PyMOL commands that place a pseudoatom at each C-alpha (Angstrom):
pseudoatom trace, name=CA, resn=MET, resi=1, chain=A, elem=C, hetatm=0, pos=[211.758, -10.837, 31.047]
pseudoatom trace, name=CA, resn=ARG, resi=2, chain=A, elem=C, hetatm=0, pos=[213.039, -10.612, 27.524]
pseudoatom trace, name=CA, resn=HIS, resi=3, chain=A, elem=C, hetatm=0, pos=[210.976, -8.561, 25.082]
pseudoatom trace, name=CA, resn=ALA, resi=4, chain=A, elem=C, hetatm=0, pos=[208.591, -10.340, 22.709]
pseudoatom trace, name=CA, resn=LYS, resi=5, chain=A, elem=C, hetatm=0, pos=[209.597, -11.544, 19.248]
pseudoatom trace, name=CA, resn=SER, resi=6, chain=A, elem=C, hetatm=0, pos=[209.966, -8.602, 16.898]
pseudoatom trace, name=CA, resn=SER, resi=7, chain=A, elem=C, hetatm=0, pos=[209.771, -7.988, 13.185]
pseudoatom trace, name=CA, resn=TRP, resi=8, chain=A, elem=C, hetatm=0, pos=[212.617, -7.707, 10.691]
pseudoatom trace, name=CA, resn=GLU, resi=9, chain=A, elem=C, hetatm=0, pos=[210.104, -6.888, 7.930]
pseudoatom trace, name=CA, resn=TRP, resi=10, chain=A, elem=C, hetatm=0, pos=[211.442, -3.392, 7.262]
pseudoatom trace, name=CA, resn=PRO, resi=11, chain=A, elem=C, hetatm=0, pos=[215.165, -3.630, 6.437]
pseudoatom trace, name=CA, resn=GLY, resi=12, chain=A, elem=C, hetatm=0, pos=[215.658, 0.149, 6.706]
pseudoatom trace, name=CA, resn=LEU, resi=13, chain=A, elem=C, hetatm=0, pos=[214.211, 0.327, 10.208]
pseudoatom trace, name=CA, resn=SER, resi=14, chain=A, elem=C, hetatm=0, pos=[216.732, 0.702, 13.010]
pseudoatom trace, name=CA, resn=ASP, resi=15, chain=A, elem=C, hetatm=0, pos=[217.104, -2.099, 15.552]
pseudoatom trace, name=CA, resn=PHE, resi=16, chain=A, elem=C, hetatm=0, pos=[215.759, 0.262, 18.228]
pseudoatom trace, name=CA, resn=ASP, resi=17, chain=A, elem=C, hetatm=0, pos=[212.518, 0.840, 16.269]
pseudoatom trace, name=CA, resn=ARG, resi=18, chain=A, elem=C, hetatm=0, pos=[211.534, -2.749, 15.431]
pseudoatom trace, name=CA, resn=PRO, resi=19, chain=A, elem=C, hetatm=0, pos=[207.887, -3.546, 16.418]
pseudoatom trace, name=CA, resn=LEU, resi=20, chain=A, elem=C, hetatm=0, pos=[206.453, -6.812, 17.736]
pseudoatom trace, name=CA, resn=LEU, resi=21, chain=A, elem=C, hetatm=0, pos=[205.243, -9.684, 15.608]
pseudoatom trace, name=CA, resn=GLU, resi=22, chain=A, elem=C, hetatm=0, pos=[201.820, -11.230, 16.242]
pseudoatom trace, name=CA, resn=LYS, resi=23, chain=A, elem=C, hetatm=0, pos=[203.642, -14.430, 17.294]
pseudoatom trace, name=CA, resn=GLY, resi=24, chain=A, elem=C, hetatm=0, pos=[205.473, -12.392, 19.931]
pseudoatom trace, name=CA, resn=ILE, resi=25, chain=A, elem=C, hetatm=0, pos=[202.228, -10.920, 21.227]
pseudoatom trace, name=CA, resn=GLN, resi=26, chain=A, elem=C, hetatm=0, pos=[200.646, -14.392, 21.504]
pseudoatom trace, name=CA, resn=ARG, resi=27, chain=A, elem=C, hetatm=0, pos=[203.656, -15.797, 23.368]
pseudoatom trace, name=CA, resn=THR, resi=28, chain=A, elem=C, hetatm=0, pos=[203.645, -12.842, 25.747]
pseudoatom trace, name=CA, resn=HIS, resi=29, chain=A, elem=C, hetatm=0, pos=[199.987, -13.570, 26.507]
pseudoatom trace, name=CA, resn=ARG, resi=30, chain=A, elem=C, hetatm=0, pos=[201.003, -17.143, 27.427]
pseudoatom trace, name=CA, resn=THR, resi=31, chain=A, elem=C, hetatm=0, pos=[203.749, -15.863, 29.714]
pseudoatom trace, name=CA, resn=CYS, resi=32, chain=A, elem=C, hetatm=0, pos=[201.342, -13.434, 31.367]
pseudoatom trace, name=CA, resn=GLN, resi=33, chain=A, elem=C, hetatm=0, pos=[198.779, -16.178, 31.891]
pseudoatom trace, name=CA, resn=PHE, resi=34, chain=A, elem=C, hetatm=0, pos=[201.446, -18.267, 33.645]
pseudoatom trace, name=CA, resn=MET, resi=35, chain=A, elem=C, hetatm=0, pos=[202.453, -15.244, 35.741]
pseudoatom trace, name=CA, resn=GLN, resi=36, chain=A, elem=C, hetatm=0, pos=[198.828, -14.740, 36.801]
pseudoatom trace, name=CA, resn=GLU, resi=37, chain=A, elem=C, hetatm=0, pos=[198.377, -18.428, 37.652]
pseudoatom trace, name=CA, resn=GLN, resi=38, chain=A, elem=C, hetatm=0, pos=[201.542, -18.390, 39.775]
pseudoatom trace, name=CA, resn=LYS, resi=39, chain=A, elem=C, hetatm=0, pos=[200.701, -14.989, 41.306]
pseudoatom trace, name=CA, resn=LEU, resi=40, chain=A, elem=C, hetatm=0, pos=[203.900, -13.462, 39.911]
pseudoatom trace, name=CA, resn=LEU, resi=41, chain=A, elem=C, hetatm=0, pos=[202.487, -9.954, 39.928]
pseudoatom trace, name=CA, resn=PRO, resi=42, chain=A, elem=C, hetatm=0, pos=[204.976, -7.078, 39.879]
pseudoatom trace, name=CA, resn=GLN, resi=43, chain=A, elem=C, hetatm=0, pos=[204.395, -3.777, 41.639]
pseudoatom trace, name=CA, resn=LEU, resi=44, chain=A, elem=C, hetatm=0, pos=[206.653, -1.969, 39.158]
pseudoatom trace, name=CA, resn=VAL, resi=45, chain=A, elem=C, hetatm=0, pos=[207.769, -2.647, 35.590]
pseudoatom trace, name=CA, resn=PHE, resi=46, chain=A, elem=C, hetatm=0, pos=[211.064, -1.284, 34.268]
pseudoatom trace, name=CA, resn=SER, resi=47, chain=A, elem=C, hetatm=0, pos=[211.695, -1.520, 30.551]
pseudoatom trace, name=CA, resn=SER, resi=48, chain=A, elem=C, hetatm=0, pos=[214.129, -0.654, 27.830]
pseudoatom trace, name=CA, resn=ARG, resi=49, chain=A, elem=C, hetatm=0, pos=[212.964, 2.219, 25.649]
pseudoatom trace, name=CA, resn=ALA, resi=50, chain=A, elem=C, hetatm=0, pos=[213.367, 0.222, 22.410]
pseudoatom trace, name=CA, resn=VAL, resi=51, chain=A, elem=C, hetatm=0, pos=[210.031, -0.125, 20.614]
pseudoatom trace, name=CA, resn=ARG, resi=52, chain=A, elem=C, hetatm=0, pos=[209.784, -3.916, 20.993]
pseudoatom trace, name=CA, resn=ALA, resi=53, chain=A, elem=C, hetatm=0, pos=[210.499, -3.699, 24.735]
pseudoatom trace, name=CA, resn=ARG, resi=54, chain=A, elem=C, hetatm=0, pos=[208.064, -0.795, 25.236]
pseudoatom trace, name=CA, resn=GLU, resi=55, chain=A, elem=C, hetatm=0, pos=[205.333, -2.677, 23.376]
pseudoatom trace, name=CA, resn=THR, resi=56, chain=A, elem=C, hetatm=0, pos=[206.046, -5.772, 25.491]
pseudoatom trace, name=CA, resn=ALA, resi=57, chain=A, elem=C, hetatm=0, pos=[205.904, -3.753, 28.715]
pseudoatom trace, name=CA, resn=LEU, resi=58, chain=A, elem=C, hetatm=0, pos=[202.582, -2.172, 27.778]
pseudoatom trace, name=CA, resn=LEU, resi=59, chain=A, elem=C, hetatm=0, pos=[201.185, -5.574, 26.798]
pseudoatom trace, name=CA, resn=VAL, resi=60, chain=A, elem=C, hetatm=0, pos=[202.296, -7.112, 30.105]
pseudoatom trace, name=CA, resn=THR, resi=61, chain=A, elem=C, hetatm=0, pos=[200.853, -4.299, 32.224]
pseudoatom trace, name=CA, resn=GLU, resi=62, chain=A, elem=C, hetatm=0, pos=[197.565, -4.593, 30.327]
pseudoatom trace, name=CA, resn=CYS, resi=63, chain=A, elem=C, hetatm=0, pos=[197.438, -8.410, 30.585]
pseudoatom trace, name=CA, resn=LEU, resi=64, chain=A, elem=C, hetatm=0, pos=[198.213, -8.304, 34.310]
pseudoatom trace, name=CA, resn=ASN, resi=65, chain=A, elem=C, hetatm=0, pos=[195.698, -5.485, 34.900]
pseudoatom trace, name=CA, resn=MET, resi=66, chain=A, elem=C, hetatm=0, pos=[198.374, -3.319, 36.485]
pseudoatom trace, name=CA, resn=LYS, resi=67, chain=A, elem=C, hetatm=0, pos=[197.420, 0.155, 37.576]
pseudoatom trace, name=CA, resn=VAL, resi=68, chain=A, elem=C, hetatm=0, pos=[200.923, 1.599, 37.070]
pseudoatom trace, name=CA, resn=GLU, resi=69, chain=A, elem=C, hetatm=0, pos=[202.681, 2.674, 33.906]
pseudoatom trace, name=CA, resn=PRO, resi=70, chain=A, elem=C, hetatm=0, pos=[206.009, 1.060, 33.009]
pseudoatom trace, name=CA, resn=LEU, resi=71, chain=A, elem=C, hetatm=0, pos=[209.141, 3.069, 33.782]
pseudoatom trace, name=CA, resn=TRP, resi=72, chain=A, elem=C, hetatm=0, pos=[211.349, 3.551, 30.713]
pseudoatom trace, name=CA, resn=VAL, resi=73, chain=A, elem=C, hetatm=0, pos=[215.082, 3.153, 31.334]
pseudoatom trace, name=CA, resn=GLU, resi=74, chain=A, elem=C, hetatm=0, pos=[217.443, 4.444, 28.647]
pseudoatom trace, name=CA, resn=ALA, resi=75, chain=A, elem=C, hetatm=0, pos=[220.351, 2.323, 29.927]
pseudoatom trace, name=CA, resn=PHE, resi=76, chain=A, elem=C, hetatm=0, pos=[218.408, -0.924, 29.359]
pseudoatom trace, name=CA, resn=TYR, resi=77, chain=A, elem=C, hetatm=0, pos=[219.070, -0.679, 25.596]
pseudoatom trace, name=CA, resn=PRO, resi=78, chain=A, elem=C, hetatm=0, pos=[221.061, -2.716, 25.097]
pseudoatom trace, name=CA, resn=GLY, resi=79, chain=A, elem=C, hetatm=0, pos=[221.499, -3.085, 28.873]
pseudoatom trace, name=CA, resn=GLY, resi=80, chain=A, elem=C, hetatm=0, pos=[224.087, -4.938, 30.867]
pseudoatom trace, name=CA, resn=VAL, resi=81, chain=A, elem=C, hetatm=0, pos=[224.513, -6.317, 34.366]
pseudoatom trace, name=CA, resn=ARG, resi=82, chain=A, elem=C, hetatm=0, pos=[225.755, -2.984, 35.764]
pseudoatom trace, name=CA, resn=ASP, resi=83, chain=A, elem=C, hetatm=0, pos=[222.802, -1.113, 34.243]
pseudoatom trace, name=CA, resn=PHE, resi=84, chain=A, elem=C, hetatm=0, pos=[220.294, -3.445, 35.898]
pseudoatom trace, name=CA, resn=LEU, resi=85, chain=A, elem=C, hetatm=0, pos=[222.106, -3.372, 39.248]
pseudoatom trace, name=CA, resn=LYS, resi=86, chain=A, elem=C, hetatm=0, pos=[222.217, 0.430, 39.180]
pseudoatom trace, name=CA, resn=GLN, resi=87, chain=A, elem=C, hetatm=0, pos=[218.459, 0.604, 38.581]
pseudoatom trace, name=CA, resn=LEU, resi=88, chain=A, elem=C, hetatm=0, pos=[217.743, -1.935, 41.340]
pseudoatom trace, name=CA, resn=ALA, resi=89, chain=A, elem=C, hetatm=0, pos=[219.812, 0.062, 43.834]
pseudoatom trace, name=CA, resn=ALA, resi=90, chain=A, elem=C, hetatm=0, pos=[217.484, 3.047, 43.282]
pseudoatom trace, name=CA, resn=ILE, resi=91, chain=A, elem=C, hetatm=0, pos=[214.230, 1.171, 44.025]
pseudoatom trace, name=CA, resn=ASP, resi=92, chain=A, elem=C, hetatm=0, pos=[212.339, 2.014, 47.195]
pseudoatom trace, name=CA, resn=ASP, resi=93, chain=A, elem=C, hetatm=0, pos=[212.748, -0.895, 49.608]
pseudoatom trace, name=CA, resn=GLN, resi=94, chain=A, elem=C, hetatm=0, pos=[208.978, -0.883, 50.236]
pseudoatom trace, name=CA, resn=VAL, resi=95, chain=A, elem=C, hetatm=0, pos=[208.598, -2.353, 46.729]
pseudoatom trace, name=CA, resn=HIS, resi=96, chain=A, elem=C, hetatm=0, pos=[209.008, -6.128, 46.824]
pseudoatom trace, name=CA, resn=HIS, resi=97, chain=A, elem=C, hetatm=0, pos=[208.054, -7.369, 43.348]
pseudoatom trace, name=CA, resn=ILE, resi=98, chain=A, elem=C, hetatm=0, pos=[209.404, -5.906, 40.113]
pseudoatom trace, name=CA, resn=LEU, resi=99, chain=A, elem=C, hetatm=0, pos=[209.658, -6.874, 36.480]
pseudoatom trace, name=CA, resn=ILE, resi=100, chain=A, elem=C, hetatm=0, pos=[212.530, -5.843, 34.224]
pseudoatom trace, name=CA, resn=ILE, resi=101, chain=A, elem=C, hetatm=0, pos=[212.028, -6.085, 30.467]
pseudoatom trace, name=CA, resn=GLY, resi=102, chain=A, elem=C, hetatm=0, pos=[215.206, -6.062, 28.458]
pseudoatom trace, name=CA, resn=HIS, resi=103, chain=A, elem=C, hetatm=0, pos=[217.279, -7.568, 25.674]
pseudoatom trace, name=CA, resn=ASN, resi=104, chain=A, elem=C, hetatm=0, pos=[219.737, -10.398, 25.265]
pseudoatom trace, name=CA, resn=PRO, resi=105, chain=A, elem=C, hetatm=0, pos=[222.491, -10.875, 26.062]
pseudoatom trace, name=CA, resn=GLY, resi=106, chain=A, elem=C, hetatm=0, pos=[222.114, -8.339, 28.923]
pseudoatom trace, name=CA, resn=ILE, resi=107, chain=A, elem=C, hetatm=0, pos=[218.954, -9.648, 30.575]
pseudoatom trace, name=CA, resn=SER, resi=108, chain=A, elem=C, hetatm=0, pos=[220.224, -13.250, 30.522]
pseudoatom trace, name=CA, resn=ASP, resi=109, chain=A, elem=C, hetatm=0, pos=[223.644, -12.138, 31.767]
pseudoatom trace, name=CA, resn=PHE, resi=110, chain=A, elem=C, hetatm=0, pos=[221.949, -10.307, 34.644]
pseudoatom trace, name=CA, resn=ALA, resi=111, chain=A, elem=C, hetatm=0, pos=[219.892, -13.370, 35.634]
pseudoatom trace, name=CA, resn=CYS, resi=112, chain=A, elem=C, hetatm=0, pos=[222.998, -15.559, 35.525]
pseudoatom trace, name=CA, resn=HIS, resi=113, chain=A, elem=C, hetatm=0, pos=[224.924, -12.982, 37.567]
pseudoatom trace, name=CA, resn=VAL, resi=114, chain=A, elem=C, hetatm=0, pos=[222.476, -12.855, 40.468]
pseudoatom trace, name=CA, resn=LEU, resi=115, chain=A, elem=C, hetatm=0, pos=[222.000, -16.629, 40.305]
pseudoatom trace, name=CA, resn=ASN, resi=116, chain=A, elem=C, hetatm=0, pos=[225.800, -17.003, 40.245]
pseudoatom trace, name=CA, resn=ASN, resi=117, chain=A, elem=C, hetatm=0, pos=[225.482, -19.765, 37.643]
pseudoatom trace, name=CA, resn=GLN, resi=118, chain=A, elem=C, hetatm=0, pos=[224.163, -20.482, 34.161]
pseudoatom trace, name=CA, resn=THR, resi=119, chain=A, elem=C, hetatm=0, pos=[220.664, -21.681, 35.123]
pseudoatom trace, name=CA, resn=ALA, resi=120, chain=A, elem=C, hetatm=0, pos=[219.058, -18.972, 32.977]
pseudoatom trace, name=CA, resn=GLU, resi=121, chain=A, elem=C, hetatm=0, pos=[221.692, -19.090, 30.268]
pseudoatom trace, name=CA, resn=TRP, resi=122, chain=A, elem=C, hetatm=0, pos=[219.606, -17.663, 27.397]
pseudoatom trace, name=CA, resn=ILE, resi=123, chain=A, elem=C, hetatm=0, pos=[216.135, -16.250, 28.042]
pseudoatom trace, name=CA, resn=PRO, resi=124, chain=A, elem=C, hetatm=0, pos=[213.992, -16.638, 24.899]
pseudoatom trace, name=CA, resn=THR, resi=125, chain=A, elem=C, hetatm=0, pos=[211.756, -13.898, 23.524]
pseudoatom trace, name=CA, resn=SER, resi=126, chain=A, elem=C, hetatm=0, pos=[208.719, -13.441, 25.805]
pseudoatom trace, name=CA, resn=GLY, resi=127, chain=A, elem=C, hetatm=0, pos=[210.571, -15.652, 28.275]
pseudoatom trace, name=CA, resn=CYS, resi=128, chain=A, elem=C, hetatm=0, pos=[210.975, -14.760, 31.907]
pseudoatom trace, name=CA, resn=VAL, resi=129, chain=A, elem=C, hetatm=0, pos=[212.826, -15.902, 34.985]
pseudoatom trace, name=CA, resn=SER, resi=130, chain=A, elem=C, hetatm=0, pos=[211.258, -15.478, 38.389]
pseudoatom trace, name=CA, resn=LEU, resi=131, chain=A, elem=C, hetatm=0, pos=[213.862, -14.950, 41.070]
pseudoatom trace, name=CA, resn=GLU, resi=132, chain=A, elem=C, hetatm=0, pos=[213.733, -14.680, 44.832]
pseudoatom trace, name=CA, resn=LEU, resi=133, chain=A, elem=C, hetatm=0, pos=[216.469, -12.427, 46.172]
pseudoatom trace, name=CA, resn=ASP, resi=134, chain=A, elem=C, hetatm=0, pos=[217.952, -13.054, 49.602]
pseudoatom trace, name=CA, resn=ILE, resi=135, chain=A, elem=C, hetatm=0, pos=[218.298, -9.344, 50.458]
pseudoatom trace, name=CA, resn=LEU, resi=136, chain=A, elem=C, hetatm=0, pos=[216.671, -6.712, 52.647]
pseudoatom trace, name=CA, resn=ASN, resi=137, chain=A, elem=C, hetatm=0, pos=[217.557, -3.759, 50.417]
pseudoatom trace, name=CA, resn=TRP, resi=138, chain=A, elem=C, hetatm=0, pos=[217.618, -3.583, 46.629]
pseudoatom trace, name=CA, resn=LYS, resi=139, chain=A, elem=C, hetatm=0, pos=[221.094, -2.018, 46.726]
pseudoatom trace, name=CA, resn=ASP, resi=140, chain=A, elem=C, hetatm=0, pos=[222.377, -5.291, 48.213]
pseudoatom trace, name=CA, resn=THR, resi=141, chain=A, elem=C, hetatm=0, pos=[221.699, -7.239, 44.998]
pseudoatom trace, name=CA, resn=VAL, resi=142, chain=A, elem=C, hetatm=0, pos=[224.941, -9.064, 44.155]
pseudoatom trace, name=CA, resn=ALA, resi=143, chain=A, elem=C, hetatm=0, pos=[226.053, -12.328, 42.592]
pseudoatom trace, name=CA, resn=GLY, resi=144, chain=A, elem=C, hetatm=0, pos=[224.700, -15.387, 44.301]
pseudoatom trace, name=CA, resn=LYS, resi=145, chain=A, elem=C, hetatm=0, pos=[221.861, -13.637, 46.143]
pseudoatom trace, name=CA, resn=ALA, resi=146, chain=A, elem=C, hetatm=0, pos=[219.085, -15.112, 43.982]
pseudoatom trace, name=CA, resn=LYS, resi=147, chain=A, elem=C, hetatm=0, pos=[217.204, -18.393, 43.855]
pseudoatom trace, name=CA, resn=LEU, resi=148, chain=A, elem=C, hetatm=0, pos=[215.463, -19.448, 40.649]
pseudoatom trace, name=CA, resn=LEU, resi=149, chain=A, elem=C, hetatm=0, pos=[211.726, -19.985, 41.194]
pseudoatom trace, name=CA, resn=HIS, resi=150, chain=A, elem=C, hetatm=0, pos=[210.547, -20.271, 37.573]
pseudoatom trace, name=CA, resn=TYR, resi=151, chain=A, elem=C, hetatm=0, pos=[212.209, -20.324, 34.154]
pseudoatom trace, name=CA, resn=ILE, resi=152, chain=A, elem=C, hetatm=0, pos=[209.318, -19.452, 31.854]
pseudoatom trace, name=CA, resn=LYS, resi=153, chain=A, elem=C, hetatm=0, pos=[209.719, -20.447, 28.206]
pseudoatom trace, name=CA, resn=PRO, resi=154, chain=A, elem=C, hetatm=0, pos=[206.523, -19.541, 26.329]
pseudoatom trace, name=CA, resn=LYS, resi=155, chain=A, elem=C, hetatm=0, pos=[206.955, -22.246, 23.659]
pseudoatom trace, name=CA, resn=GLU, resi=156, chain=A, elem=C, hetatm=0, pos=[206.847, -24.838, 26.445]
pseudoatom trace, name=CA, resn=LEU, resi=157, chain=A, elem=C, hetatm=0, pos=[203.666, -23.399, 27.944]
pseudoatom trace, name=CA, resn=GLY, resi=158, chain=A, elem=C, hetatm=0, pos=[201.631, -24.690, 25.024]
pseudoatom trace, name=CA, resn=LYS, resi=159, chain=A, elem=C, hetatm=0, pos=[199.064, -22.769, 23.092]
pseudoatom trace, name=CA, resn=LYS, resi=160, chain=A, elem=C, hetatm=0, pos=[196.737, -21.239, 25.627]
pseudoatom trace, name=CA, resn=SER, resi=161, chain=A, elem=C, hetatm=0, pos=[194.014, -18.753, 24.903]
pseudoatom trace, name=CA, resn=LYS, resi=162, chain=A, elem=C, hetatm=0, pos=[194.451, -15.064, 25.575]
for i in range(1, 162): cmd.bond("trace and resi %d" % i, "trace and resi %d" % (i + 1))
show_as sticks, trace
zoom trace
């Protein structure tokens, strides 16, 4: 999942510290509603430590009524394919459903890498791809081991209530 739309209102604020816009919060609610309807419920959430990603992760865990706190990963800002693969390799194989919240271009590059194509070329803010990995162990995640189940674009979900 890519973080929600963030604010550029404060020009002196660092990129890392930019907070979410209300529009981003609303779109994330739409994405979460779709995730609930499709039973796309993660057991763990990994997120970049940037403010907009942290706020998105907390919003998602609240919307999905998750009982676990997100895990903050320094390497996910800005995050690249190797950073995501390294984190996946460390996951306990008893965990089957995870959510990664990151930034573009890294999160889109990662999705394209495991899909071994450009199906998820550019994930929009609050957007998410749901992937099924053909692996037994997280450390075996490599190019071409994923199948795209859903490409969630919140603008296309329509305006649904929170």
